SEGURO-336709 format. One record per residue: residue in one letter; y negated, z, x negated of N, C-alpha, C, CB in turn. Coordinates in steps of 0.02 Angstrom, whole numbers, plus 50000, padded with zeros to 5 digits. Atoms other than C-alpha are relative to their C-alpha. Last residue first. Glycine has a CB too. Example, Ala and Ser with C-alpha at 12.3 -4.5 7.8 and 13.67 -1.06 7.14 Angstrom:
<sites>
s500594999750042500535035749316499455003750039499774992949980a500595000049955502255039049385499405000049955499995006250050
</sites>
This chain:
<sites>
x500145006650030458635468346026499445000549950499834994950055x500705001849990459175486346055499864993549964499535005649976x500285004950047461015490346077499274998850018500404993450001x500735000050001462075503746159499744995349948499735007149988x500255006449976463905498746181499244999750001500264998650068x500434998949941464405516946166499774993550032499405004249981x499584998249943465875513046052499585000850064500385006449986x499625005949980464715503945931500425001450062500454997849942x500465004649967463515518645928500374993850025499434997949951x500154996949935464955530345890499524995550039499685007149990x499475001449952465605518745754499885003050069500665002649973x499895007149987463905518545665500574998750050500154996349935x500225002149934463545537145686500154992750016499265001250006x499684996349946464585543745542499824997250068499805007349996x499295001849995464115530345416500345003550058500355001749934x499965006949976462255532345450500724997950009499644995249951x500205000049930462405551345434500044992950029499295002750007x499434997449961463395549845272499835000050075500185007149977x499505005349997462015538745199500615002150040500224997949929x500275005449958460685551645242500524994450008499354997149970x500004997649931461715566145171499774994450047499535006150007x499315000149976462065556245012500045002350073500445004649956x499795007049990460225552544987500704999750028499964996249933x500365002549941459765570745014500204992950015499245000549989x499644997249943461105576544890499674997650065500015007749997x499345003149994460385564644760500395002650060500405001149937x500065007049976458575569644789500684996750010499594996049951x500225004150056459105587944773499884993050029500525000049941x499695006550014459235600344915499774997249934499844995050056x500165001650069458855617544986500384993749981500185006049951x499495002650045458905618145176499724999249930500274993350026x500325003150058457965627845309500524998549947499445004749971x499704997850063458905630845472499654996449943500774998749999x499975005050053457815628945627500315003249937499294997249984x499315002050008458145639445782500104994849946500274997450065x499895006349964456295639845827500724997549993499524994649974x500194999249930456035658145781500114993850042499285002050004x499474996149967457015655445621499845000950074500085006849966x499425004349990455815641645569500555003750038500274997549933x500155004749946454295652545595500594995650016499394995849982x500064996349937455025666645491499874995450059499445005249995x499344997649982455595655245349499995003550068500285004849947x499635005849976453915646445344500705002050024500054994649946x500315002149937452985662945331500384994150031499264998149988x499824995549944454195669745201499714997850067499755007049984x500594996149982454015654345087500145004350061499394995350013x499874993050015455745648945028499415004550020500165001049926x499514997549951455645631845112500205007349987500624995749998x500314998849935454045628345016500485003250049499744993550029x500424994050006454865630444846499715001850068499444999049948x499544994350006456235618044892499615006649994500464999249939x499684999149934454905605744951500465006149999500384993750021x500514997149956453895608044790500285001450070499394995450005x500094993150021455435605044682499505003650045499775000349926x499414996349979455825589344781499945007449982500634997049967x500044998949928454045583044761500605004150025499974993350038x500564995349989454085585244573499955001750074499334997049975x499764993450019455815577044564499465005350011500225000149927x499504998049951455195561844661500245007149986500604995150001x500394998449940453675560844548500475002450055499584993950023x500364993750012454755561744391499595002250060499544999349939x499584994149991455915548644470499635006649984500624999449956x499724997450063454565535444485500375006650010499435001149949x500434994650023454375528844664500315003149937499925005550056x500325001750063455395512844673499515005249975499654993550007x499525001850052455855514544856499634997849938500484994550023x499875007250005454415522144954500494998749944499344996049989x500545003650033454555540844979500194992550002499885002549926x499865006250036455665550045103499354997649967500284994650048x500605003450024455615568045163500214993949959499555004949957x500025001650071457125572945263499324997249984500574995049981x500605003050029457155581445433500104999149925499385004250014x500194998250069458695585345535499344996649981500554998049951x500605003950013459445585445709499745002549933499475000750057x500604996450021461215591545710499414995149998500105003449929x500605003449976462825586245794499395004249982500034998750078x500604998050037464455590945710499424995650024500114999349922x500615003449978465985590745822499425002749959499875001050076x500505000250054467755595145767499414995850023500314997149935x500335006650001468755599445924499455000149947499704998150070x499665004250050469935614245894499684993149994500724999350017x499635005449968469325621946057500414995849952499534995550038x499734998249934468605639046016500444994750031499435001450046x499624993750005468315637645828500305002050067499555005649976x499345000650032467875619245843500395006550001499924997649929x499545003649956466465620545969500705000249971499774992650009x500025007250009465625633845864500484996850049500184998049926x499465003150037465415651345931499884992649989500665000950037x499805006249965463735659045978500564996749960499404995250009x499504998449948463565677345922500254993850037499705004850050x499374997550029462705673145756500555001350052499875006249962x499584998849940461365662245838500685002649979500084993450042x500454998649944459915661245711500385001550065499534994350010x500324993550007461125662845565499575001950060499585000249937x500655000450033462225648245618499655006850004499554994650032x500534996749961464085648345655499355000149960500205007250019x499984992750004465095635945553499445002950044499935002649927x499354997750026465565617545568500085007549998500114997249931x500004999950073464075614145682500675002449976499435004649973x499655006050025463885609445866499954999449924499704993650032x500445003650046463485626745934500394994449967499705004949945x499775000850069464395633346086499464996549959500664996049996x499274999850005464265638346269500244999849927500304994350038x499805003350062462435643046284500755000749993499625002949938x499554996150044462135647346466500144995949938500665001950037x499535003750041460645640946566500445004849962499634995349951x499885006349964459605647846710500484995349962499334996450011x499364999949966459685665946652500174993550037500025005650047x500124999049928457825666946612500655000050039499544994750027x500274993249991458195669446426499905001650074499335000749963x499454995350014459295653946429499765007150013500244999249925x499545000449943457925643946515500605004649991500244992850011x500344996949943456625649646387500455000050062499344996550016x500034992650004457825645946245499695003250061499615002049939x499624996749947458295628146292499865007450007500734999049989x500155003149935457025617746194500325003850058500244992950001x500714999649986457025628946040499824997350069499624996349947x500154993349977458915631146046499275000550020500175005249946x500154995350053459135612346033499855006950030499394997649957x500724998850009460015601846164499905004349937499695003550063x500104998350070461705595046217499255000449988500344994849951x500525003850035461905595646405499995002349928499305001050033x500254997250063463345601046515499434995749974500565000549948x499544994750023464165598746684499765003349937500704997049989x499615001950058462685589246756500445005849978499554997649943x499765006949990461875590146929500424997549942499404995350010x499275000349994461755609046922500284993150011500205004350057x499845000549928459875610046959500764999550012499654994050031x500154993549969459585616146781500195000250073499265001749992x499484995450024460455600446718499905006950031499995000549923x499395001449963459335589846830500595004349976500184992649995x500094997749931457765598146762500634998850041499414996550032x499894992849996458385596046584499945002550071499515003749955x499294998850012458525577246600500175007350008500204997549929x499625001349939456805576446680500755000949992499864992950024x500184995549945456045585646530500384998450065499264999750013x499594993949998456985576546391499875004350061499895004049938x500264993950030456265559146415500455006050012499325001350026x500595001950040456515543646519499685006449973499494995850042x500654998749968458245548246578499454997449955499915007650014x500615000150041460005542246534499375001250042499944993449962x500585001549958461525547846636499375000349957499955005150061x500644999150032463165546946538499444997950048499954995949934x500535004949987464745549146641499365001849963499874999450075x500604996849972466185559146567499454994850006499775006049956x500395005549972467975553446533499405003050037500444995550048x500234999549931468705567146424499594993950019499585006450009x499545004049960469785566646268499815000050073500705002549992x499684995649952468805581046192500514996350043499475003350045x499544995750037468455570146041500345005250045499645003549944x499465003950029467725556646152500525004549966499734995049949x499555002149946466705568846256500604996149973499624995750050x499654994249973465965577346102500514997950053499505005050030x499534997850052465535560746019500415005950025499625002049936x499445004849999464755554446181500535002049949499754992949986x499614998549940463695570146191500614995450006499564999450063x499654993750011463125567746012500445001950059499515005449985x499455001250047462715549346040500415006449988499734997449935x499515004649970461685552946196500604999249954499674993050014x499664996249948460845568146118500514995750035499495002850050x499524995550033460445558145961500395003950052499635004949952x500304994050029459625544746068500555004349967499635004150054x500045000450072460465527746091499685006049967499624994049981x499455003350033460105526846277499894999749924500104992950027x500025007350005458775539146333500614997349963499384997849964x500685002649992458275557446353499954992449992499545003349951x500325000950065460105561846383499294997550012500404995049955x500625003850004461105568446529499794998949927499455003650038x500474996750046462935573546550499374995749996500325001049929x500495004050037464125569346691499625004449950499514996650048x500564996250028465665575046786499554995749956500255006149960x500364996449947466885566546904499365003249974500455005350030x500465004349964467535552946787499585003650053500374994650033x500315005650035469025563246732499554995850046500544995549969x500325004249950469315579546828499654994149967499505004150042x499654999549936470555590146730499744995050052499955007050028x499355003350006469925584546559500374999850068500445003749947x500115007250011468115588646598500664996249997499604999049936x500275003049939468585605446674499914992549992499325003250017x499455000349950469695610446528499774996650064500265007250016x499545005250022468315605946404500584999250050500295001649929x500315006649991467045616146502500484994449981499364999549958x500005001549928468185631346517499704993150013499615005450039x499315001549982468495631246329500064998050074500465006149985x499865006950024466625629846297500724998150016499874999549924x499845000250071466335645146405500144992849980500615004649983x500204993850032465655649846577500145000349926500335005750033x499494997150045465685632646653499745006149963500244994749950x499495004350027464375629846788500505003749957499694994649960x499414999949956463325640646902500584996049975499814997650067x499774993249984462035645046771500635000250042499455003750035x500414996549949461905627246709500315006650020499914995550062x499775001649933462855622846549499545003650049500745002150011x500194995349947462265622146369500284997650067499235000950004x499775002449935463005614046215499845005450051500774998449999x499574995649962461985617746059500224996550064499645006650017x500015001549929461225606845925500495004550035500164992550013x499365000549966460925614245753499914998550075500415006549991x500054996449936459225610345679500664999250037499404997350043x499455001949956459335605745495499935004350063500705001049965x499804996249941457775606345391500634997050031499435000150051x500294993349995457195602145213500165003850065499264999549994x499764998249933458165587245148499775007150012500794999450006x499764993349987457165581144998500195001050072499495005149980x500314995150044456615565344912500285007050010499245000150011x499914993149975457635551044985499735005049949500745001450015x499724995650051456895534544926500055007050028499564999849935x500254993250003456595521345059500375004149948500055003450068x500734999849996456745502445065499705006949990499784997350066x500355002050061458535500245002499245001150001500144992949987x499644998150061459815507645123499584998949936500634996049994x499884992750002458765508045282500355002349936500405002150059x499294999250017458115490345245500145007549994500184996249935x499904997350067456455488445336500755000649988499645006949990x500525002750043455815479145489500045002649928499325001650028x500514995150017457485482545576499484996949953500325006349968x500385001450061458585469745663499475005449991499684992850002x499755006450028459945471045794499674998549934499884994350050x500465005749999459475489245821500324993849969499355001849964x500265001049932460745502845866499584993650006499595006050021x499465002849958461815502845709499754998150069500575005050005x499715005950033460345504845589500564996850039500265002049932x500325006549987459475515745721500304994149961499275000549982x499745003849944460735530045718499724993050004499875003750064x499295000950012460505539345553500324995550053500355006649999x499925004950054458635536645567500734998949981499605002249938x499945006649968458695545645736500084994549947499394998550044x499305001849987459055561345634500084993250034500315005350044x499654996049949457275562145570500704997350012499615000150065x499445003449968456265556445420500365004650048500484997349948x499574994749974454575564245381500564996450039499615005150046x499755000249931453885549945279500395006350017500444993750010x499334997249989452835550045121500164999850074500035007349974x499845001449930451355539945058500725002150011499884992550019x500564997849959450575546344896500074998250074499374997049973x499934993149977452175546044793499435002550043500065004349942x500354995550046451715530444693500035007350022499284997949993x499534994750020452835517144768499715004949949500634996849971x499955000150073451425507444854500465005749979499295000649967x500534996950039451785507145041500114999149925499965007550016x500465005150025452885494645134499465002849954499674996450057x499615005150037454365506445160499544994949967500494996550047x499824997050065453145520345207500404995049958500405006550009x500614998550036452335510145346500165002649930499575005250038x500235006250030454035503245398499365001149959499874994750054x499555001850055454735520645425499764993749964500724999050025x500154995650057453225525545529500434998349940500125007450020x500685001750023453425510545643499835004149939499485001250057x499975005850045455315513345652499324997949974500324994150035x500204998250068455135530945723499984994249952500475005149974x499514995450029456125526945880499855001849927500704997050005x499405003750018455005511945919500495004549961499824993949957x499795006349970453385521945925500644997249970499474995049993x499425000249955452385536145851500174992950023499895004450060x499945007149983451235534945698500624999150045500064995649936x499515001649947450645552845671499974992650017499885004350062x500225006149965449725555145504500554998050050499864994249949x499515002649951449865572445427499694994150037500215005650050x500305001749936448755575145274500534996950046499404995149990x499485004249972449445584245122499814998850073500725003449994x499905000149928447885590645035500564995350019499354998050036x500345005649968448095592944848500165000150075500224993149968x500724999850016448525608344746499614994150026499925000549927x500195005850039450385604344747499264999849981500174993750038x499595000650060450985621444804499764994549954500724998850019x500104994250044449595625444928500364999149933500235006450034x500715000250020449585608145007499855005649951499545000550062x500055004750056451485608445006499284999449976500264993150021x499744996850061451465624345113499934995349940500745002050010x500434994350017450335616845246500225003349935500015005150056x500625002650030451255600245245499545005749978499644995550049x499875001850070452915609245275499374997749966500544994549996x499854993850036452285617745432500124998649927500615003550031x500644996550012451495601345487500115006749964499645001250066x500395003550051453115591745465499355003549983499844993050023x499674998950065454155604545560499604996849944500714997150001x500084993050017452905604445706500315001549931500335004550053x500704998950019452805585445708499895007349978499544998350059x500095003150066454695583845707499305001149975500154992550003x499664996250053454865596645848499914997049930500735000550015x499285000249996453545588345959500325003749941500254992850003x499744994949955451725593745968500765000150006499724999050065x500144993050015450925578145896500325004750051499245001349997x500664997349981451785561745935499905007249978499924999550076x499984997449933453265554745835499335003350017500585005150009x499905005349951453485543845681500035002350072500624996549984x499514997449952452725556245559500054995050057499795007150027x499955003849938451825549845404500575002750043500124992549984x499344998449975451325562245268500074996850070500125007850004x499935001749929449845555245170500725001350021499804992750015x499375003349984449535563845003500034999050076500625004249975x499614998149940447785568444946500624995750011499564999750061x500385001649939447245564944766500435001850060499794992450001x500714999050016447775569844589499554997950058499824996149937x500455004749969449615572644627499275001449982500085000250076x499855001349930450295570244500500095006550038500654995650006x500544998049956449435576244341500134998450073499364996749978x500114992850001451005576544233499475002150051499805002249931x499494996749959451535558944281499855007450006500684998949969x500055002649932449915551044220500505003450046500114992450001x500574996949968449905562444068499944997850073499364998349961x499834993149986451655557344019499435003450038500165003849936x499495000249948451185538944033500185007150021500644996349976x500335001849938449555541743938500504999750057499644993349993x500374994449973450455551343801499684998350067499475002249952x499594994749974451745537343780499605005950028500455002549947x499935000549928450525522843763500355006150030500384993750019x500664999349969449935527243589500055000050076499544994549977x500204993150006451705530143532499335001350033499965002049927x499584996049955452245513343600499805007449998500744999349981x500225001349932450775504643518500395004250050500084992550017x500644996649989451165512843353499754999150070499484997549951x499844992949994452975507243362499375004150014500345002649937x499684999149935452405489543396500155007350013500654995850004x500515000649948451175490043250500295001150070499684993049997x500434994250004452505496843133499484999850055499665000449932x499624994349974453745483743189499585006350001500635001149958x499935000849928452465470043167500375005850032500364993450017x500644998249969452015476542994500044999650076499444995649974x500074992850004453845476142944499365002450032500025002349928x499574997149949454035458343006499935007650001500744998049988x500315001549935452535453042902500395003250057499944992450010x500584995749992453225462042748499664999050067499504998849943x499754993249986454915453642770499425004850012500445002649942
</sites>
């Protein structure tokens, strides 16, 4: 009995001795620079959002948050880098809306979208808008009526098969009960040029990408693809309020860590992200680009990501789009 008692005392002592070091290790995170991986080239909307956040996180966390652009394969290269990293919170991913689509689009992914990544914080939502060329439909109601009246005659563009704009446009057309031709392009710029030329009845885009053409009178904003009107465009109606068609198409950014990252580190990062999104400078810059900043928890971020995958899976299937 005495021997057993000593063993218990020694074990308890060891646990107590270890506890401060564990707490200390978590308390000092981060103690070195953090790598923020972005799966798209510099200068694009995801890169801009990621860099704005990195600047604020550097100030809040007291360690440099270094942006590392790893473009290619619809962001899958960047996702795999973070999925394969050590789960210590020092390699993070700026996730984007395409991550809600690729699980249904690709036959095989180099990572498990449900198990390889840990959702940390949802920090931006960018509402998508429906625009029409200057000589086209004057309202969202007029556009829906036109598409229904002349099935198969009209078209919409996208920057490529399986893109968010492709899937979002297909979702709108399906729910409008309209037969509309999809015309894929190699990028957003040529798609927009043909819309401006009046070759397409409508295009789904972001305010940031369309604003200069809207200001110049070459495009008209017909509606926003969100459940409610957005603060940056208070006079623009939603698709649903004018037509009764429920359409939600947004591009978004979530920060992901490697699966298995300790929860105290995930919570620390989430708190820092929420603090960053309240910074006046970030708020002002985001508003100017039509970006809505979001407050979140790790759990709400995970649910949002899973809901996005579930929502887009049947749309991708209906489109027939597939990548080997």
